[in-house]
C-alpha positions as CSV (number, residue, x, y, z in Angstrom):
1,M,93.1,79.1,109.1
2,N,94.0,78.5,105.6
3,T,93.1,75.0,105.5
4,F,89.6,73.3,105.9
5,G,88.5,69.9,106.7
6,T,89.6,67.0,109.0
7,L,90.5,64.0,106.8
8,F,90.0,65.7,103.4
9,R,91.7,68.8,103.6
10,L,92.1,71.8,101.5
11,T,94.7,74.5,101.8
12,T,94.6,77.6,99.7
13,F,97.2,80.3,99.1
14,G,97.8,83.3,96.8
15,E,96.7,87.0,96.5
16,S,94.4,88.5,93.9
17,H,97.5,90.4,92.1
18,G,100.4,88.0,93.2
19,P,102.1,85.9,90.5
20,A,99.7,82.7,91.0
21,M,96.8,81.2,93.2
22,G,97.2,77.7,94.5
23,A,95.6,74.6,96.3
24,V,96.8,71.8,98.2
25,I,94.4,68.9,98.7
26,D,95.6,66.3,101.4
27,G,93.8,63.2,102.6
28,C,92.4,62.3,98.9
29,P,92.6,58.6,98.7
30,S,94.7,56.9,96.1
31,G,93.0,55.7,92.8
32,V,90.4,58.2,92.1
33,P,90.0,59.0,88.6
34,L,91.0,62.6,88.0
35,T,92.1,64.6,85.1
36,T,93.4,68.2,84.6
37,A,90.3,68.4,82.4
38,Q,87.7,67.6,85.1
39,V,89.4,70.5,87.2
40,Q,89.8,72.7,84.3
41,A,85.9,72.5,83.5
42,A,85.1,73.3,87.0
43,L,87.4,76.5,87.0
44,D,85.7,77.5,83.7
45,R,82.3,77.9,85.4
46,R,84.1,80.5,88.0
47,K,86.5,82.2,85.8
48,P,85.9,86.1,85.1
49,G,85.3,87.9,81.7
50,T,82.8,85.4,80.7
51,S,79.7,88.0,80.3
52,A,78.7,91.2,80.6
53,L,77.2,90.5,83.8
54,V,80.5,89.6,85.8
55,T,84.3,91.7,86.1
56,A,85.9,92.3,82.8
57,R,89.1,90.9,84.1
58,K,90.2,88.5,81.4
59,E,92.0,85.3,83.2
60,P,92.5,81.9,81.5
61,D,92.7,80.3,84.8
62,Q,94.7,77.6,83.3
63,V,95.4,75.0,86.2
64,E,98.5,73.1,86.5
65,L,98.5,69.9,88.4
66,L,101.8,69.7,89.9
67,S,101.8,66.5,92.1
68,G,99.6,63.8,93.5
69,V,98.1,62.5,90.2
70,F,99.6,60.0,87.8
71,Q,98.1,58.5,84.6
72,D,94.8,60.3,85.7
73,K,94.5,58.8,88.9
74,T,95.4,60.2,92.5
75,L,98.2,58.9,94.3
76,G,97.1,59.3,97.8
77,T,99.7,62.0,98.3
78,P,99.2,65.9,98.8
79,I,97.5,67.1,95.3
80,G,99.2,70.5,94.4
81,A,97.5,72.8,91.9
82,L,98.4,76.2,90.6
83,V,96.9,78.7,88.7
84,R,98.9,81.8,87.5
85,N,97.5,85.4,87.3
86,T,97.9,86.9,83.9
87,N,95.9,89.9,83.8
88,Q,96.3,92.2,86.8
89,R,95.9,95.8,86.6
90,S,97.2,96.9,89.9
91,Q,97.0,100.6,89.2
92,D,93.0,100.6,89.6
93,Y,93.6,99.8,93.1
94,A,96.1,102.5,94.4
95,T,93.7,104.5,95.9
96,L,92.5,101.4,98.1
97,A,95.6,101.7,99.9
98,T,94.5,104.4,101.8
99,E,90.5,104.7,101.3
100,D,88.4,101.7,102.8
101,R,85.6,100.5,100.9
102,P,82.4,100.3,103.4
103,G,81.6,96.8,103.9
104,H,84.8,95.5,102.8
105,A,87.6,93.7,104.6
106,D,89.8,96.8,104.0
107,A,89.8,98.1,107.3
108,V,89.7,95.3,109.5
109,W,92.5,93.7,107.6
110,R,94.8,96.7,108.0
111,E,94.1,97.1,111.6
112,R,94.7,93.3,112.1
113,F,97.8,92.8,110.2
114,Q,99.0,96.1,110.0
115,H,100.8,95.3,106.4
116,R,98.6,94.1,103.7
117,D,98.1,93.8,100.0
118,P,95.6,96.2,98.8
119,R,95.9,95.3,94.9
120,G,92.6,93.7,94.0
121,G,91.8,93.1,97.5
122,G,94.7,90.7,98.0
123,R,93.9,87.6,99.9
124,T,90.2,88.9,100.5
125,S,89.4,89.0,96.9
126,G,86.9,86.7,95.6
127,R,89.6,85.5,93.4
128,E,90.8,83.3,96.3
129,T,87.7,81.2,95.6
130,L,89.3,79.4,92.5
131,C,91.3,77.5,95.0
132,R,88.1,76.1,96.5
133,V,86.7,75.4,93.2
134,I,89.9,73.1,92.8
135,G,89.5,71.4,95.9
136,G,85.8,70.9,95.1
137,A,86.6,69.3,91.8
138,V,88.9,66.8,93.5
139,A,86.1,66.2,96.3
140,E,83.5,65.6,93.5
141,A,85.8,62.9,91.9
142,L,86.2,61.0,95.2
143,L,82.5,61.1,95.7
144,A,81.7,59.9,91.9
145,R,83.7,57.1,92.7
146,D,82.6,56.1,96.2
147,V,79.2,57.3,96.3
148,P,77.9,57.5,92.7
149,K,74.4,58.3,93.5
150,L,75.4,61.4,95.0
151,S,74.5,64.4,93.0
152,L,74.9,68.2,93.9
153,V,73.8,71.3,92.0
154,A,73.2,74.9,93.0
155,W,71.5,78.0,91.1
156,V,70.8,81.6,91.6
157,S,67.4,81.7,93.4
158,Q,67.3,85.6,93.9
159,V,68.9,88.6,92.6
160,G,67.8,91.8,94.5
161,P,64.0,91.6,94.7
162,V,63.8,89.1,91.9
163,V,62.9,85.8,93.1
164,A,62.9,82.3,91.1
165,G,60.1,80.1,91.9
166,P,60.8,76.4,93.0
167,V,62.8,74.1,90.6
168,T,65.0,71.1,90.6
169,P,67.4,71.9,87.7
170,T,70.5,70.2,86.2
171,R,73.7,71.9,86.1
172,A,73.3,72.2,82.3
173,Q,69.9,74.0,83.0
174,V,71.8,76.4,85.6
175,D,74.5,77.0,83.1
176,A,72.2,77.9,80.3
177,H,72.0,81.6,81.1
178,P,74.6,83.9,82.5
179,T,72.9,84.6,85.6
180,R,72.9,80.9,86.3
181,C,69.1,81.1,87.2
182,P,67.2,78.2,85.4
183,V,64.0,80.0,85.5
184,A,63.8,81.8,82.2
185,A,61.7,84.9,83.2
186,A,63.3,85.3,86.3
187,A,66.7,85.1,84.5
188,A,65.8,87.7,82.0
189,E,64.8,90.3,84.9
190,M,67.7,89.5,87.1
191,E,70.3,90.1,84.0
192,R,68.5,93.4,83.4
193,R,68.5,94.7,86.9
194,I,72.6,93.6,87.2
195,L,73.4,95.5,84.2
196,E,71.6,98.6,85.5
197,A,73.4,98.1,88.7
198,K,76.8,97.8,86.7
199,A,76.2,101.0,85.0
200,A,75.3,103.0,88.0
201,G,78.3,101.8,89.9
202,D,75.9,99.9,92.3
203,S,75.5,96.3,93.1
204,L,73.0,93.5,93.9
205,G,73.0,90.7,96.6
206,G,70.6,87.8,96.7
207,S,70.6,83.9,97.4
208,I,71.8,80.7,96.0
209,D,70.0,77.5,96.4
210,L,71.8,74.3,96.8
211,R,70.6,70.6,96.6
212,V,72.2,67.4,97.2
213,D,70.7,64.1,96.1
214,G,72.1,60.8,97.1
215,V,73.4,61.6,100.5
216,P,73.7,58.1,102.6
217,V,71.8,58.2,105.9
218,G,74.2,59.1,109.2
219,W,76.7,61.3,107.8
220,G,77.7,64.0,110.3
221,E,79.8,64.1,113.5
222,P,77.9,64.6,116.9
223,V,78.0,67.0,118.4
224,F,80.0,69.9,117.1
225,G,80.5,68.4,113.9
226,K,76.8,67.9,112.9
227,L,76.4,68.1,109.3
228,K,74.4,71.4,109.3
229,A,77.2,72.9,111.3
230,T,80.1,71.9,109.0
231,L,78.1,72.9,105.8
232,A,77.3,76.3,107.8
233,Q,80.7,77.1,108.3
234,A,81.9,76.1,104.9
235,L,79.4,78.2,102.9
236,A,79.8,81.1,105.4
237,S,83.5,81.1,104.9
238,I,82.8,82.5,101.5
239,G,83.4,86.2,101.0
240,A,79.9,88.2,101.0
241,V,77.8,85.2,102.6
242,T,75.4,86.7,105.4
243,G,73.2,83.8,106.3
244,V,72.5,80.1,105.5
245,T,69.5,78.1,106.2
246,W,68.7,74.5,105.3
247,G,65.1,73.1,104.7
248,L,62.3,75.7,105.1
249,P,60.7,75.4,101.6
250,G,58.4,78.0,102.6
251,G,61.0,80.5,103.9
252,M,61.2,81.9,107.2
253,K,57.3,81.8,107.1
254,D,57.7,77.9,108.1
255,L,59.0,79.3,111.6
256,E,55.5,80.6,112.1
257,R,53.9,77.0,111.8
258,S,53.1,75.0,115.0
259,G,55.0,72.1,115.8
260,L,52.1,69.5,115.1
261,D,52.1,71.1,111.8
262,F,55.8,71.5,111.2
263,H,56.7,68.1,112.1
264,R,54.1,66.3,109.8
265,A,54.9,62.6,108.9
266,P,57.3,62.6,105.9
267,A,54.3,61.1,103.7
268,T,52.8,64.4,103.6
269,G,56.0,66.0,102.2
270,A,56.3,68.4,105.2
271,S,59.7,66.5,106.1
272,A,61.4,69.1,103.5
273,V,61.4,71.4,106.4
274,Y,64.5,69.6,107.9
275,G,66.7,70.0,104.7
276,G,67.8,66.4,104.7
277,I,69.4,66.8,108.5
278,Q,68.0,65.7,111.6
279,G,69.6,65.3,114.8
280,G,72.9,66.9,113.0
281,L,72.9,63.7,110.7
282,S,71.7,63.2,107.2
283,N,68.5,61.4,107.0
284,G,68.8,60.0,103.5
285,E,66.4,62.8,102.0
286,P,67.7,65.4,99.7
287,L,70.0,68.2,101.4
288,E,68.5,71.6,100.7
289,L,70.1,74.7,101.6
290,R,69.8,78.4,100.8
291,V,73.0,80.7,101.1
292,F,72.4,84.6,101.1
293,F,74.9,86.9,99.8
294,K,75.3,90.6,100.6
295,P,75.8,93.1,97.5
296,P,79.5,93.7,96.8
297,A,81.1,96.3,98.7
298,T,83.1,97.9,95.7
299,L,80.8,100.8,94.7
300,A,80.4,104.2,92.9
301,Q,83.9,105.5,91.2
302,H,85.8,102.5,92.5
303,A,83.5,100.3,90.8
304,K,83.5,102.2,87.4
305,E,87.4,102.6,87.5
306,G,88.3,98.8,88.4
307,R,87.0,95.6,87.2
308,H,84.4,94.1,89.7
309,D,81.5,91.9,89.7
310,P,78.2,94.2,90.0
311,C,76.5,90.6,91.4
312,I,78.9,87.8,92.5
313,L,76.0,85.4,92.5
314,P,76.6,83.9,89.2
315,R,80.3,83.1,89.6
316,A,79.4,82.0,93.3
317,V,77.3,79.2,92.2
318,P,80.4,76.8,91.6
319,V,81.9,78.0,94.6
320,V,78.8,77.0,96.5
321,E,79.0,73.6,95.2
322,A,82.7,73.3,95.9
323,M,82.5,73.9,99.4
324,A,79.5,71.6,99.9
325,A,81.7,68.8,98.0
326,L,84.6,69.3,100.4
327,V,82.2,69.1,103.5
328,L,80.6,65.8,102.0
329,A,83.9,64.3,100.9
330,D,85.2,64.9,104.6
331,A,82.2,63.2,106.1
332,H,82.3,60.3,103.7
333,L,85.9,59.8,104.9
334,L,85.2,59.9,108.5
335,Q,82.1,57.6,108.1
336,C,84.7,55.2,106.4
337,A,87.0,55.6,109.1
338,R,84.6,54.7,111.7
339,P,84.7,51.2,113.0
340,H,81.5,49.3,112.1
341,Q,79.1,48.7,114.7
342,A,77.8,45.1,115.2
C-alpha cells in the first residue's frame, strides 16, 4: 500500500536516513506544463530548517525529475522524481532501536515487520511526506490545465488551545508567518506556545483547515468512492492525523441542531455544513475540511537530543494540500473516463 490513487497514481519510496526519497507519478496525461521549478517551489514550503518553530535538520530537498517530462511538458509516461538525503544524524536515534516512543509507530512496526530502520523513524518519518508534495505538485499542474477555476489552500487553524477565527486566505497570506496561520494575533500566540513547548521537550497538536474553490458538480464515485471517503482516506494517511471533518462551520455544535435548522435552504448560507459534498459527490460549492493532528510523539530527552518538530502543523499545510490535489486529480480523470450520458 505504497501507492495511492486509481487513474492518477502516486507511489512513494525511501527512508528518512536512507540515501534518498522518491516518488513515481503514473497516469498523468501528456502535455501538462510542468517544470522542475514548480515542483521545487512546492517542496520548499515543506522542507525542514526554515524557522525556529520546526526541526533544525537542514535539507535542501532539491528535486530531480528523472523521467516523464520533456521540454517542460509531461509525456504521459511515469514521472520519476528523486530527493537525496544529505543531512542525516543517525546517531541521534541509537536508543530508538530498543526504546519505543509512546504514541509513535516504533513498537507496532517492529512487531509487524520484525526488522526495521529506526534511524529518523525510517519509513514512518514525516520526511516521507515530501514524496506526497511532489505528487501534489504534479496533480495541481494537471488541475491548473484542465480545471483552471479550481484553487485550493490550507492553513493552520488551531495550535493547542489557540484557535484562529474564520478566514478565507490566499497561500501568500498563509505563508507570511512561520506558523502558517493567516490570523496575526493567533499566529503570534501559536508561535510563543510552540517555542515554549520546544524548550521543554514537549509538543503541540491542533488542526489545519482546507478550502477548495471551483470544483465542478458531480465529482466522486458512489458508493465506496464517495468524494468525502477518498478525501478522508488521503488525509488520514498523513502521520499524526487523528480525524477529518467536512463542513460544520460551527464545529461539532452544528450536530446539535435539528434537521429543519441544519438543512436550511442554501440561500441562508446554512449549506456550508455540507462542506461542498452531498450524496458523496461535489455539489459545486467550496469544499471545506478540517484535519486534526495529535501532538508529535518524540518528547522529553529524545526531543532535546534529536532534531524534531515540536508542532508539525506548519510543515503539514502543503502536505494536506498535496493529498487533496491528488484526490481531485484522480476524481477529474475518473469523470473524464466516464461515458457522457445523453
